[in-house]
All heavy atoms as TSV, in Angstrom:
chain	resi	resn	atom	element	x	y	z
A	1	ASN	N	N	-44.669	-12.655	68.386
A	1	ASN	CA	C	-44.047	-11.961	67.265
A	1	ASN	C	C	-42.613	-11.602	67.617
A	1	ASN	O	O	-42.347	-11.091	68.700
A	1	ASN	CB	C	-44.809	-10.697	66.926
A	1	ASN	CG	C	-46.156	-10.994	66.316
A	1	ASN	OD1	O	-46.352	-12.043	65.724
A	1	ASN	ND2	N	-47.076	-10.075	66.453
A	2	LEU	N	N	-41.722	-11.843	66.689
A	2	LEU	CA	C	-40.322	-11.508	66.902
A	2	LEU	C	C	-40.043	-10.091	66.433
A	2	LEU	O	O	-40.696	-9.587	65.514
A	2	LEU	CB	C	-39.418	-12.476	66.138
A	2	LEU	CG	C	-39.530	-13.955	66.483
A	2	LEU	CD1	C	-38.475	-14.741	65.716
A	2	LEU	CD2	C	-39.388	-14.207	67.957
A	3	THR	N	N	-39.070	-9.472	67.047
A	3	THR	CA	C	-38.643	-8.140	66.616
A	3	THR	C	C	-37.749	-8.279	65.385
A	3	THR	O	O	-37.284	-9.373	65.044
A	3	THR	CB	C	-37.846	-7.435	67.728
A	3	THR	OG1	O	-36.632	-8.171	67.944
A	3	THR	CG2	C	-38.644	-7.348	69.015
A	4	LEU	N	N	-37.481	-7.156	64.747
A	4	LEU	CA	C	-36.556	-7.153	63.614
A	4	LEU	C	C	-35.201	-7.688	64.053
A	4	LEU	O	O	-34.583	-8.494	63.360
A	4	LEU	CB	C	-36.423	-5.742	63.045
A	4	LEU	CG	C	-35.397	-5.561	61.931
A	4	LEU	CD1	C	-35.711	-6.436	60.730
A	4	LEU	CD2	C	-35.317	-4.097	61.537
A	5	SER	N	N	-34.757	-7.275	65.210
A	5	SER	CA	C	-33.469	-7.742	65.739
A	5	SER	C	C	-33.471	-9.257	65.936
A	5	SER	O	O	-32.479	-9.929	65.626
A	5	SER	CB	C	-33.168	-7.033	67.062
A	5	SER	OG	O	-31.972	-7.508	67.611
A	6	ASP	N	N	-34.580	-9.799	66.450
A	6	ASP	CA	C	-34.692	-11.250	66.624
A	6	ASP	C	C	-34.570	-11.969	65.283
A	6	ASP	O	O	-33.831	-12.948	65.154
A	6	ASP	CB	C	-36.027	-11.628	67.269
A	6	ASP	CG	C	-36.152	-11.175	68.711
A	6	ASP	OD1	O	-35.119	-10.972	69.378
A	6	ASP	OD2	O	-37.311	-11.025	69.167
A	7	TRP	N	N	-35.301	-11.479	64.276
A	7	TRP	CA	C	-35.254	-12.121	62.961
A	7	TRP	C	C	-33.865	-12.028	62.353
A	7	TRP	O	O	-33.400	-12.969	61.700
A	7	TRP	CB	C	-36.304	-11.539	62.021
A	7	TRP	CG	C	-37.662	-12.128	62.235
A	7	TRP	CD1	C	-38.795	-11.463	62.600
A	7	TRP	CD2	C	-38.036	-13.505	62.107
A	7	TRP	NE1	N	-39.850	-12.341	62.715
A	7	TRP	CE2	C	-39.411	-13.600	62.411
A	7	TRP	CE3	C	-37.355	-14.677	61.778
A	7	TRP	CZ2	C	-40.101	-14.817	62.382
A	7	TRP	CZ3	C	-38.046	-15.888	61.753
A	7	TRP	CH2	C	-39.396	-15.945	62.050
A	8	LEU	N	N	-33.195	-10.908	62.553
A	8	LEU	CA	C	-31.837	-10.792	62.020
A	8	LEU	C	C	-30.902	-11.783	62.702
A	8	LEU	O	O	-30.008	-12.340	62.066
A	8	LEU	CB	C	-31.338	-9.355	62.157
A	8	LEU	CG	C	-32.058	-8.355	61.242
A	8	LEU	CD1	C	-31.643	-6.925	61.596
A	8	LEU	CD2	C	-31.813	-8.650	59.782
A	9	THR	N	N	-31.113	-12.033	63.987
A	9	THR	CA	C	-30.342	-13.057	64.702
A	9	THR	C	C	-30.607	-14.438	64.097
A	9	THR	O	O	-29.675	-15.214	63.868
A	9	THR	CB	C	-30.712	-13.062	66.196
A	9	THR	OG1	O	-30.385	-11.787	66.757
A	9	THR	CG2	C	-29.982	-14.148	66.955
A	10	VAL	N	N	-31.864	-14.727	63.835
A	10	VAL	CA	C	-32.220	-16.011	63.227
A	10	VAL	C	C	-31.596	-16.133	61.841
A	10	VAL	O	O	-31.013	-17.171	61.500
A	10	VAL	CB	C	-33.758	-16.177	63.156
A	10	VAL	CG1	C	-34.138	-17.414	62.356
A	10	VAL	CG2	C	-34.360	-16.233	64.563
A	11	LEU	N	N	-31.693	-15.076	61.038
A	11	LEU	CA	C	-31.145	-15.124	59.685
A	11	LEU	C	C	-29.626	-15.269	59.689
A	11	LEU	O	O	-29.061	-15.948	58.830
A	11	LEU	CB	C	-31.561	-13.886	58.895
A	11	LEU	CG	C	-33.050	-13.823	58.552
A	11	LEU	CD1	C	-33.393	-12.482	57.916
A	11	LEU	CD2	C	-33.459	-14.980	57.654
A	12	LYS	N	N	-28.981	-14.664	60.663
A	12	LYS	CA	C	-27.533	-14.828	60.788
A	12	LYS	C	C	-27.211	-16.301	61.060
A	12	LYS	O	O	-26.286	-16.868	60.471
A	12	LYS	CB	C	-26.994	-13.948	61.914
A	12	LYS	CG	C	-25.505	-14.057	62.114
A	12	LYS	CD	C	-25.018	-13.156	63.232
A	12	LYS	CE	C	-23.523	-13.353	63.390
A	12	LYS	NZ	N	-23.042	-12.934	64.680
A	13	TYR	N	N	-27.972	-16.926	61.928
A	13	TYR	CA	C	-27.780	-18.347	62.234
A	13	TYR	C	C	-28.014	-19.197	60.978
A	13	TYR	O	O	-27.261	-20.129	60.701
A	13	TYR	CB	C	-28.725	-18.767	63.362
A	13	TYR	CG	C	-28.534	-20.198	63.801
A	13	TYR	CD1	C	-27.584	-20.525	64.753
A	13	TYR	CD2	C	-29.305	-21.225	63.260
A	13	TYR	CE1	C	-27.394	-21.846	65.161
A	13	TYR	CE2	C	-29.123	-22.541	63.665
A	13	TYR	CZ	C	-28.171	-22.841	64.610
A	13	TYR	OH	O	-27.985	-24.143	65.004
A	14	VAL	N	N	-29.061	-18.869	60.230
A	14	VAL	CA	C	-29.356	-19.593	58.987
A	14	VAL	C	C	-28.166	-19.508	58.040
A	14	VAL	O	O	-27.744	-20.506	57.459
A	14	VAL	CB	C	-30.634	-19.032	58.321
A	14	VAL	CG1	C	-30.804	-19.571	56.905
A	14	VAL	CG2	C	-31.864	-19.341	59.166
A	15	ASN	N	N	-27.603	-18.309	57.891
A	15	ASN	CA	C	-26.458	-18.114	56.996
A	15	ASN	C	C	-25.229	-18.873	57.471
A	15	ASN	O	O	-24.459	-19.383	56.664
A	15	ASN	CB	C	-26.116	-16.633	56.865
A	15	ASN	CG	C	-27.126	-15.890	56.027
A	15	ASN	OD1	O	-27.827	-16.469	55.203
A	15	ASN	ND2	N	-27.215	-14.592	56.248
A	16	GLU	N	N	-25.039	-18.950	58.778
A	16	GLU	CA	C	-23.857	-19.603	59.336
A	16	GLU	C	C	-23.991	-21.126	59.390
A	16	GLU	O	O	-23.006	-21.818	59.613
A	16	GLU	CB	C	-23.575	-19.062	60.741
A	16	GLU	CG	C	-23.136	-17.604	60.733
A	16	GLU	CD	C	-23.030	-17.011	62.125
A	16	GLU	OE1	O	-23.462	-17.662	63.109
A	16	GLU	OE2	O	-22.529	-15.879	62.231
A	17	HIS	N	N	-25.204	-21.646	59.207
A	17	HIS	CA	C	-25.460	-23.090	59.277
A	17	HIS	C	C	-26.304	-23.520	58.071
A	17	HIS	O	O	-27.461	-23.917	58.220
A	17	HIS	CB	C	-26.175	-23.438	60.585
A	17	HIS	CG	C	-25.407	-23.045	61.801
A	17	HIS	ND1	N	-25.484	-21.788	62.359
A	17	HIS	CD2	C	-24.511	-23.735	62.544
A	17	HIS	CE1	C	-24.686	-21.730	63.406
A	17	HIS	NE2	N	-24.073	-22.902	63.542
A	18	PRO	N	N	-25.732	-23.464	56.870
A	18	PRO	CA	C	-26.519	-23.707	55.660
A	18	PRO	C	C	-27.081	-25.114	55.532
A	18	PRO	O	O	-28.066	-25.318	54.833
A	18	PRO	CB	C	-25.533	-23.404	54.521
A	18	PRO	CG	C	-24.183	-23.541	55.126
A	18	PRO	CD	C	-24.331	-23.169	56.579
A	19	GLY	N	N	-26.517	-26.089	56.201
A	19	GLY	CA	C	-27.001	-27.463	56.078
A	19	GLY	C	C	-28.081	-27.838	57.068
A	19	GLY	O	O	-28.606	-28.950	57.025
A	20	VAL	N	N	-28.445	-26.930	57.956
A	20	VAL	CA	C	-29.419	-27.227	59.006
A	20	VAL	C	C	-30.833	-27.007	58.462
A	20	VAL	O	O	-31.102	-25.996	57.810
A	20	VAL	CB	C	-29.168	-26.342	60.249
A	20	VAL	CG1	C	-30.202	-26.590	61.321
A	20	VAL	CG2	C	-27.768	-26.580	60.792
A	21	SER	N	N	-31.725	-27.941	58.727
A	21	SER	CA	C	-33.101	-27.821	58.237
A	21	SER	C	C	-33.833	-26.700	58.980
A	21	SER	O	O	-33.470	-26.320	60.106
A	21	SER	CB	C	-33.853	-29.128	58.433
A	21	SER	OG	O	-34.151	-29.334	59.801
A	22	GLN	N	N	-34.882	-26.191	58.355
A	22	GLN	CA	C	-35.666	-25.135	58.990
A	22	GLN	C	C	-36.296	-25.624	60.288
A	22	GLN	O	O	-36.361	-24.875	61.269
A	22	GLN	CB	C	-36.727	-24.619	58.027
A	22	GLN	CG	C	-36.142	-23.832	56.870
A	22	GLN	CD	C	-37.204	-23.275	55.955
A	22	GLN	OE1	O	-38.405	-23.343	56.225
A	22	GLN	NE2	N	-36.764	-22.704	54.843
A	23	GLY	N	N	-36.731	-26.862	60.311
A	23	GLY	CA	C	-37.302	-27.416	61.539
A	23	GLY	C	C	-36.293	-27.456	62.673
A	23	GLY	O	O	-36.614	-27.155	63.826
A	24	ASP	N	N	-35.051	-27.818	62.344
A	24	ASP	CA	C	-33.996	-27.840	63.362
A	24	ASP	C	C	-33.636	-26.435	63.827
A	24	ASP	O	O	-33.289	-26.228	64.990
A	24	ASP	CB	C	-32.756	-28.555	62.834
A	24	ASP	CG	C	-32.961	-30.055	62.713
A	24	ASP	OD1	O	-33.892	-30.592	63.353
A	24	ASP	OD2	O	-32.175	-30.704	61.984
A	25	ILE	N	N	-33.730	-25.458	62.929
A	25	ILE	CA	C	-33.469	-24.065	63.310
A	25	ILE	C	C	-34.532	-23.594	64.290
A	25	ILE	O	O	-34.227	-22.969	65.316
A	25	ILE	CB	C	-33.409	-23.165	62.060
A	25	ILE	CG1	C	-32.148	-23.502	61.261
A	25	ILE	CG2	C	-33.436	-21.686	62.443
A	25	ILE	CD1	C	-32.102	-22.918	59.877
A	26	VAL	N	N	-35.789	-23.901	64.011
A	26	VAL	CA	C	-36.875	-23.545	64.921
A	26	VAL	C	C	-36.627	-24.175	66.289
A	26	VAL	O	O	-36.746	-23.507	67.327
A	26	VAL	CB	C	-38.243	-24.001	64.344
A	26	VAL	CG1	C	-39.355	-23.852	65.384
A	26	VAL	CG2	C	-38.577	-23.224	63.086
A	27	TYR	N	N	-36.250	-25.455	66.310
A	27	TYR	CA	C	-35.984	-26.150	67.575
A	27	TYR	C	C	-34.807	-25.514	68.316
A	27	TYR	O	O	-34.868	-25.340	69.537
A	27	TYR	CB	C	-35.713	-27.636	67.320
A	27	TYR	CG	C	-35.448	-28.383	68.599
A	27	TYR	CD1	C	-36.496	-28.761	69.429
A	27	TYR	CD2	C	-34.152	-28.685	69.001
A	27	TYR	CE1	C	-36.266	-29.420	70.623
A	27	TYR	CE2	C	-33.909	-29.343	70.192
A	27	TYR	CZ	C	-34.960	-29.710	70.995
A	27	TYR	OH	O	-34.731	-30.350	72.179
A	28	HIS	N	N	-33.750	-25.157	67.585
A	28	HIS	CA	C	-32.577	-24.535	68.206
A	28	HIS	C	C	-32.974	-23.273	68.972
A	28	HIS	O	O	-32.596	-23.099	70.130
A	28	HIS	CB	C	-31.529	-24.200	67.143
A	28	HIS	CG	C	-30.460	-23.283	67.632
A	28	HIS	ND1	N	-29.415	-23.722	68.428
A	28	HIS	CD2	C	-30.264	-21.949	67.472
A	28	HIS	CE1	C	-28.633	-22.697	68.715
A	28	HIS	NE2	N	-29.125	-21.611	68.146
A	29	PHE	N	N	-33.752	-22.410	68.338
A	29	PHE	CA	C	-34.120	-21.147	68.982
A	29	PHE	C	C	-35.175	-21.342	70.063
A	29	PHE	O	O	-35.194	-20.601	71.046
A	29	PHE	CB	C	-34.560	-20.121	67.934
A	29	PHE	CG	C	-33.388	-19.512	67.220
A	29	PHE	CD1	C	-32.984	-19.995	65.993
A	29	PHE	CD2	C	-32.661	-18.490	67.795
A	29	PHE	CE1	C	-31.888	-19.466	65.338
A	29	PHE	CE2	C	-31.557	-17.955	67.164
A	29	PHE	CZ	C	-31.169	-18.443	65.930
A	30	LYS	N	N	-36.012	-22.348	69.930
A	30	LYS	CA	C	-37.003	-22.654	70.966
A	30	LYS	C	C	-36.323	-23.171	72.224
A	30	LYS	O	O	-36.814	-22.967	73.337
A	30	LYS	CB	C	-37.990	-23.690	70.426
A	30	LYS	CG	C	-39.055	-24.110	71.402
A	30	LYS	CD	C	-40.086	-25.017	70.771
A	30	LYS	CE	C	-39.492	-26.374	70.483
A	30	LYS	NZ	N	-40.492	-27.368	70.058
A	31	SER	N	N	-35.167	-23.823	72.060
A	31	SER	CA	C	-34.481	-24.487	73.167
A	31	SER	C	C	-33.388	-23.656	73.817
A	31	SER	O	O	-32.730	-24.133	74.734
A	31	SER	CB	C	-33.844	-25.788	72.656
A	31	SER	OG	O	-34.792	-26.586	72.024
A	32	ARG	N	N	-33.167	-22.451	73.345
A	32	ARG	CA	C	-32.068	-21.641	73.884
A	32	ARG	C	C	-32.274	-21.330	75.356
A	32	ARG	O	O	-33.356	-20.914	75.777
A	32	ARG	CB	C	-31.946	-20.321	73.112
A	32	ARG	CG	C	-31.364	-20.486	71.754
A	32	ARG	CD	C	-31.203	-19.224	70.975
A	32	ARG	NE	N	-31.409	-17.987	71.710
A	32	ARG	CZ	C	-31.100	-16.807	71.234
A	32	ARG	NH1	N	-30.581	-16.689	70.048
A	32	ARG	NH2	N	-31.318	-15.722	71.939
A	33	ILE	N	N	-31.213	-21.495	76.129
A	33	ILE	CA	C	-31.260	-21.202	77.558
A	33	ILE	C	C	-31.232	-19.690	77.798
A	33	ILE	O	O	-31.857	-19.187	78.726
A	33	ILE	CB	C	-30.080	-21.891	78.281
A	33	ILE	CG1	C	-30.243	-23.398	78.185
A	33	ILE	CG2	C	-29.968	-21.437	79.728
A	33	ILE	CD1	C	-29.063	-24.188	78.671
A	34	ASP	N	N	-30.522	-18.967	76.930
A	34	ASP	CA	C	-30.349	-17.525	77.117
A	34	ASP	C	C	-31.486	-16.703	76.522
A	34	ASP	O	O	-31.337	-15.525	76.241
A	34	ASP	CB	C	-29.005	-17.065	76.542
A	34	ASP	CG	C	-28.891	-17.304	75.047
A	34	ASP	OD1	O	-29.610	-18.177	74.527
A	34	ASP	OD2	O	-28.083	-16.627	74.399
A	35	GLY	N	N	-32.630	-17.293	76.335
A	35	GLY	CA	C	-33.792	-16.568	75.837
A	35	GLY	C	C	-34.348	-17.209	74.581
A	35	GLY	O	O	-33.818	-17.003	73.494
A	36	ALA	N	N	-35.391	-17.974	74.749
A	36	ALA	CA	C	-35.995	-18.675	73.619
A	36	ALA	C	C	-36.671	-17.689	72.675
A	36	ALA	O	O	-37.217	-16.669	73.100
A	36	ALA	CB	C	-37.023	-19.680	74.121
A	37	LEU	N	N	-36.580	-17.997	71.388
A	37	LEU	CA	C	-37.323	-17.267	70.370
A	37	LEU	C	C	-38.311	-18.262	69.777
A	37	LEU	O	O	-37.923	-19.317	69.269
A	37	LEU	CB	C	-36.388	-16.737	69.277
A	37	LEU	CG	C	-35.317	-15.745	69.718
A	37	LEU	CD1	C	-34.436	-15.356	68.549
A	37	LEU	CD2	C	-35.949	-14.514	70.342
A	38	LEU	N	N	-39.590	-17.952	69.866
A	38	LEU	CA	C	-40.626	-18.882	69.439
A	38	LEU	C	C	-41.235	-18.426	68.118
A	38	LEU	O	O	-41.751	-17.312	68.014
A	38	LEU	CB	C	-41.707	-18.978	70.511
A	38	LEU	CG	C	-41.220	-19.387	71.902
A	38	LEU	CD1	C	-42.372	-19.365	72.901
A	38	LEU	CD2	C	-40.563	-20.751	71.863
A	39	PHE	N	N	-41.133	-19.287	67.119
A	39	PHE	CA	C	-41.718	-19.024	65.811
A	39	PHE	C	C	-41.927	-20.351	65.109
A	39	PHE	O	O	-41.326	-21.359	65.453
A	39	PHE	CB	C	-40.817	-18.097	64.976
A	39	PHE	CG	C	-39.402	-18.585	64.831
A	39	PHE	CD1	C	-39.021	-19.365	63.748
A	39	PHE	CD2	C	-38.443	-18.268	65.788
A	39	PHE	CE1	C	-37.711	-19.824	63.620
A	39	PHE	CE2	C	-37.133	-18.714	65.663
A	39	PHE	CZ	C	-36.765	-19.496	64.579
A	40	LEU	N	N	-42.798	-20.350	64.125
A	40	LEU	CA	C	-43.104	-21.549	63.360
A	40	LEU	C	C	-42.168	-21.675	62.163
A	40	LEU	O	O	-41.629	-20.680	61.676
A	40	LEU	CB	C	-44.547	-21.508	62.863
A	40	LEU	CG	C	-45.636	-21.457	63.936
A	40	LEU	CD1	C	-47.006	-21.285	63.290
A	40	LEU	CD2	C	-45.598	-22.700	64.797
A	41	GLN	N	N	-42.041	-22.896	61.659
A	41	GLN	CA	C	-41.216	-23.134	60.475
A	41	GLN	C	C	-41.762	-22.349	59.287
A	41	GLN	O	O	-40.998	-21.821	58.483
A	41	GLN	CB	C	-41.159	-24.631	60.170
A	41	GLN	CG	C	-40.306	-25.004	58.968
A	41	GLN	CD	C	-41.074	-24.911	57.669
A	41	GLN	OE1	O	-42.265	-25.197	57.624
A	41	GLN	NE2	N	-40.397	-24.521	56.608
A	42	SER	N	N	-43.071	-22.230	59.188
A	42	SER	CA	C	-43.661	-21.474	58.075
A	42	SER	C	C	-43.289	-19.992	58.154
A	42	SER	O	O	-43.044	-19.350	57.123
A	42	SER	CB	C	-45.181	-21.640	58.049
A	42	SER	OG	O	-45.754	-21.212	59.266
A	43	ALA	N	N	-43.215	-19.441	59.363
A	43	ALA	CA	C	-42.791	-18.046	59.529
A	43	ALA	C	C	-41.333	-17.887	59.129
A	43	ALA	O	O	-40.951	-16.892	58.506
A	43	ALA	CB	C	-43.004	-17.589	60.965
A	44	LEU	N	N	-40.503	-18.878	59.481
A	44	LEU	CA	C	-39.098	-18.840	59.089
A	44	LEU	C	C	-38.972	-18.884	57.574
A	44	LEU	O	O	-38.203	-18.123	56.987
A	44	LEU	CB	C	-38.336	-20.010	59.717
A	44	LEU	CG	C	-36.874	-20.155	59.309
A	44	LEU	CD1	C	-36.072	-18.903	59.634
A	44	LEU	CD2	C	-36.267	-21.383	59.962
A	45	SER	N	N	-39.739	-19.734	56.937
A	45	SER	CA	C	-39.700	-19.845	55.482
A	45	SER	C	C	-40.063	-18.516	54.824
A	45	SER	O	O	-39.378	-18.057	53.896
A	45	SER	CB	C	-40.659	-20.941	55.017
A	45	SER	OG	O	-40.622	-21.065	53.623
A	46	CYS	N	N	-41.114	-17.875	55.304
A	46	CYS	CA	C	-41.513	-16.565	54.763
A	46	CYS	C	C	-40.433	-15.517	55.008
A	46	CYS	O	O	-40.150	-14.688	54.140
A	46	CYS	CB	C	-42.823	-16.103	55.392
A	46	CYS	SG	S	-44.247	-17.051	54.859
A	47	THR	N	N	-39.830	-15.547	56.178
A	47	THR	CA	C	-38.794	-14.568	56.524
A	47	THR	C	C	-37.564	-14.753	55.655
A	47	THR	O	O	-36.961	-13.772	55.214
A	47	THR	CB	C	-38.435	-14.678	58.015
A	47	THR	OG1	O	-39.622	-14.454	58.778
A	47	THR	CG2	C	-37.385	-13.656	58.405
A	48	ILE	N	N	-37.192	-15.990	55.392
A	48	ILE	CA	C	-36.049	-16.246	54.520
A	48	ILE	C	C	-36.336	-15.698	53.122
A	48	ILE	O	O	-35.456	-15.099	52.486
A	48	ILE	CB	C	-35.713	-17.752	54.482
A	48	ILE	CG1	C	-35.107	-18.167	55.823
A	48	ILE	CG2	C	-34.783	-18.083	53.332
A	48	ILE	CD1	C	-34.929	-19.657	55.994
A	49	THR	N	N	-37.559	-15.857	52.667
A	49	THR	CA	C	-37.952	-15.332	51.360
A	49	THR	C	C	-37.877	-13.804	51.341
A	49	THR	O	O	-37.505	-13.206	50.334
A	49	THR	CB	C	-39.384	-15.783	51.014
A	49	THR	OG1	O	-39.424	-17.209	51.032
A	49	THR	CG2	C	-39.819	-15.283	49.663
A	50	GLU	N	N	-38.204	-13.166	52.473
A	50	GLU	CA	C	-38.219	-11.702	52.570
A	50	GLU	C	C	-36.889	-11.127	53.043
A	50	GLU	O	O	-36.787	-9.934	53.310
A	50	GLU	CB	C	-39.313	-11.266	53.547
A	50	GLU	CG	C	-40.701	-11.661	53.119
A	50	GLU	CD	C	-41.720	-11.480	54.230
A	50	GLU	OE1	O	-41.317	-11.197	55.376
A	50	GLU	OE2	O	-42.912	-11.640	53.955
A	51	ARG	N	N	-35.861	-11.939	53.141
A	51	ARG	CA	C	-34.580	-11.531	53.708
A	51	ARG	C	C	-34.049	-10.195	53.171
A	51	ARG	O	O	-33.664	-9.339	53.965
A	51	ARG	CB	C	-33.550	-12.635	53.513
A	51	ARG	CG	C	-32.223	-12.346	54.126
A	51	ARG	CD	C	-31.212	-13.435	53.904
A	51	ARG	NE	N	-31.789	-14.725	53.662
A	51	ARG	CZ	C	-31.137	-15.853	53.723
A	51	ARG	NH1	N	-29.862	-15.863	54.005
A	51	ARG	NH2	N	-31.720	-16.999	53.486
A	52	PRO	N	N	-34.012	-9.955	51.866
A	52	PRO	CA	C	-33.481	-8.662	51.392
A	52	PRO	C	C	-34.257	-7.471	51.950
A	52	PRO	O	O	-33.668	-6.445	52.288
A	52	PRO	CB	C	-33.614	-8.751	49.874
A	52	PRO	CG	C	-33.622	-10.211	49.587
A	52	PRO	CD	C	-34.327	-10.841	50.768
A	53	ASP	N	N	-35.582	-7.611	52.075
A	53	ASP	CA	C	-36.389	-6.526	52.631
A	53	ASP	C	C	-36.035	-6.255	54.084
A	53	ASP	O	O	-36.001	-5.104	54.520
A	53	ASP	CB	C	-37.878	-6.843	52.524
A	53	ASP	CG	C	-38.361	-6.885	51.088
A	53	ASP	OD1	O	-37.699	-6.289	50.222
A	53	ASP	OD2	O	-39.388	-7.525	50.834
A	54	LEU	N	N	-35.761	-7.298	54.858
A	54	LEU	CA	C	-35.393	-7.112	56.265
A	54	LEU	C	C	-34.052	-6.408	56.401
A	54	LEU	O	O	-33.872	-5.561	57.272
A	54	LEU	CB	C	-35.349	-8.460	56.983
A	54	LEU	CG	C	-36.685	-9.098	57.310
A	54	LEU	CD1	C	-36.470	-10.459	57.934
A	54	LEU	CD2	C	-37.490	-8.223	58.237
A	55	ILE	N	N	-33.118	-6.745	55.543
A	55	ILE	CA	C	-31.802	-6.118	55.609
A	55	ILE	C	C	-31.911	-4.643	55.253
A	55	ILE	O	O	-31.321	-3.783	55.920
A	55	ILE	CB	C	-30.811	-6.869	54.702
A	55	ILE	CG1	C	-30.562	-8.264	55.282
A	55	ILE	CG2	C	-29.500	-6.094	54.552
A	55	ILE	CD1	C	-29.811	-9.199	54.374
A	56	ILE	N	N	-32.697	-4.315	54.234
A	56	ILE	CA	C	-32.910	-2.913	53.870
A	56	ILE	C	C	-33.593	-2.175	55.014
A	56	ILE	O	O	-33.213	-1.056	55.362
A	56	ILE	CB	C	-33.729	-2.816	52.567
A	56	ILE	CG1	C	-32.890	-3.302	51.390
A	56	ILE	CG2	C	-34.230	-1.396	52.332
A	56	ILE	CD1	C	-33.671	-3.508	50.108
A	57	LEU	N	N	-34.592	-2.799	55.634
A	57	LEU	CA	C	-35.294	-2.183	56.763
A	57	LEU	C	C	-34.331	-1.919	57.913
A	57	LEU	O	O	-34.366	-0.856	58.533
A	57	LEU	CB	C	-36.448	-3.068	57.220
A	57	LEU	CG	C	-37.252	-2.568	58.422
A	57	LEU	CD1	C	-37.859	-1.208	58.130
A	57	LEU	CD2	C	-38.334	-3.576	58.784
A	58	ARG	N	N	-33.441	-2.861	58.196
A	58	ARG	CA	C	-32.482	-2.676	59.280
A	58	ARG	C	C	-31.586	-1.466	59.016
A	58	ARG	O	O	-31.353	-0.647	59.898
A	58	ARG	CB	C	-31.634	-3.920	59.453
A	58	ARG	CG	C	-30.587	-3.749	60.532
A	58	ARG	CD	C	-29.737	-4.970	60.669
A	58	ARG	NE	N	-28.752	-4.773	61.714
A	58	ARG	CZ	C	-27.640	-5.459	61.802
A	58	ARG	NH1	N	-27.363	-6.397	60.938
A	58	ARG	NH2	N	-26.795	-5.239	62.775
A	59	HIS	N	N	-31.100	-1.329	57.794
A	59	HIS	CA	C	-30.244	-0.191	57.458
A	59	HIS	C	C	-31.015	1.125	57.560
A	59	HIS	O	O	-30.483	2.127	58.027
A	59	HIS	CB	C	-29.645	-0.357	56.066
A	59	HIS	CG	C	-28.630	-1.452	55.994
A	59	HIS	ND1	N	-27.489	-1.472	56.761
A	59	HIS	CD2	C	-28.588	-2.579	55.250
A	59	HIS	CE1	C	-26.786	-2.556	56.499
A	59	HIS	NE2	N	-27.435	-3.259	55.588
A	60	THR	N	N	-32.272	1.113	57.167
A	60	THR	CA	C	-33.104	2.316	57.259
A	60	THR	C	C	-33.299	2.716	58.713
A	60	THR	O	O	-33.177	3.888	59.071
A	60	THR	CB	C	-34.471	2.075	56.584
A	60	THR	OG1	O	-34.250	1.694	55.221
A	60	THR	CG2	C	-35.333	3.315	56.635
A	61	VAL	N	N	-33.607	1.756	59.567
A	61	VAL	CA	C	-33.777	2.027	60.997
A	61	VAL	C	C	-32.496	2.590	61.586
A	61	VAL	O	O	-32.511	3.566	62.342
A	61	VAL	CB	C	-34.235	0.766	61.749
A	61	VAL	CG1	C	-34.148	0.956	63.256
A	61	VAL	CG2	C	-35.651	0.380	61.338
A	62	ASN	N	N	-31.354	2.003	61.235
A	62	ASN	CA	C	-30.074	2.493	61.743
A	62	ASN	C	C	-29.822	3.940	61.312
A	62	ASN	O	O	-29.329	4.741	62.095
A	62	ASN	CB	C	-28.924	1.591	61.294
A	62	ASN	CG	C	-28.911	0.280	62.037
A	62	ASN	OD1	O	-29.480	0.149	63.114
A	62	ASN	ND2	N	-28.254	-0.709	61.466
A	63	LEU	N	N	-30.142	4.266	60.071
A	63	LEU	CA	C	-29.954	5.632	59.593
A	63	LEU	C	C	-30.856	6.609	60.359
A	63	LEU	O	O	-30.429	7.707	60.721
A	63	LEU	CB	C	-30.248	5.720	58.097
A	63	LEU	CG	C	-29.212	5.081	57.188
A	63	LEU	CD1	C	-29.711	5.086	55.737
A	63	LEU	CD2	C	-27.877	5.801	57.291
A	64	ILE	N	N	-32.092	6.217	60.611
A	64	ILE	CA	C	-33.007	7.074	61.365
A	64	ILE	C	C	-32.491	7.281	62.780
A	64	ILE	O	O	-32.507	8.396	63.308
A	64	ILE	CB	C	-34.433	6.483	61.367
A	64	ILE	CG1	C	-35.019	6.547	59.970
A	64	ILE	CG2	C	-35.318	7.183	62.385
A	64	ILE	CD1	C	-36.305	5.759	59.788
A	65	LEU	N	N	-32.014	6.215	63.413
A	65	LEU	CA	C	-31.499	6.333	64.789
A	65	LEU	C	C	-30.271	7.230	64.848
A	65	LEU	O	O	-30.081	7.943	65.827
A	65	LEU	CB	C	-31.179	4.950	65.344
A	65	LEU	CG	C	-32.391	4.053	65.604
A	65	LEU	CD1	C	-31.924	2.667	66.044
A	65	LEU	CD2	C	-33.312	4.655	66.636
A	66	LEU	N	N	-29.463	7.216	63.812
A	66	LEU	CA	C	-28.291	8.100	63.774
A	66	LEU	C	C	-28.700	9.565	63.666
A	66	LEU	O	O	-28.032	10.443	64.191
A	66	LEU	CB	C	-27.390	7.728	62.603
A	66	LEU	CG	C	-26.585	6.434	62.777
A	66	LEU	CD1	C	-25.865	6.093	61.459
A	66	LEU	CD2	C	-25.585	6.550	63.909
A	67	GLN	N	N	-29.819	9.834	62.994
A	67	GLN	CA	C	-30.278	11.211	62.813
A	67	GLN	C	C	-30.944	11.761	64.074
A	67	GLN	O	O	-30.949	12.953	64.301
A	67	GLN	CB	C	-31.287	11.292	61.652
A	67	GLN	CG	C	-30.642	11.043	60.315
A	67	GLN	CD	C	-31.671	11.037	59.194
A	67	GLN	OE1	O	-32.847	11.295	59.423
A	67	GLN	NE2	N	-31.232	10.746	57.992
A	68	TYR	N	N	-31.501	10.875	64.894
A	68	TYR	CA	C	-32.225	11.290	66.089
A	68	TYR	C	C	-31.684	10.570	67.322
A	68	TYR	O	O	-32.308	9.662	67.854
A	68	TYR	CB	C	-33.734	10.997	65.943
A	68	TYR	CG	C	-34.349	11.671	64.748
A	68	TYR	CD1	C	-34.535	10.972	63.557
A	68	TYR	CD2	C	-34.709	13.000	64.806
A	68	TYR	CE1	C	-35.098	11.592	62.447
A	68	TYR	CE2	C	-35.275	13.630	63.702
A	68	TYR	CZ	C	-35.446	12.918	62.532
A	68	TYR	OH	O	-35.996	13.536	61.431
A	69	PRO	N	N	-30.516	10.996	67.788
A	69	PRO	CA	C	-29.891	10.300	68.945
A	69	PRO	C	C	-30.667	10.474	70.230
A	69	PRO	O	O	-31.414	11.308	70.473
A	69	PRO	CB	C	-28.513	10.931	69.047
A	69	PRO	CG	C	-28.535	12.172	68.231
A	69	PRO	CD	C	-29.723	12.091	67.322
C-alpha cells in the first residue's frame, strides 16, 4: 500500500507526463533506483479517478499538522 505522499508523487508525475500510458507509469515507479513504488495499473486508474479527493485530503492533513506542531 502506498502512502498519501506516494500517491501524490505518482499523480504529479501523471500530470507532468500526459502522453505516458498508465502501464508505463507503473513500470517507471517500479524501476526507480531511489526507491521503487509498487502498485498495479488498476490501482493507478482508481487513484486518478479519485484525484480531487486525494488533494482535499492532503490539504486537510496539512491543516491538522499546522494546528498540532
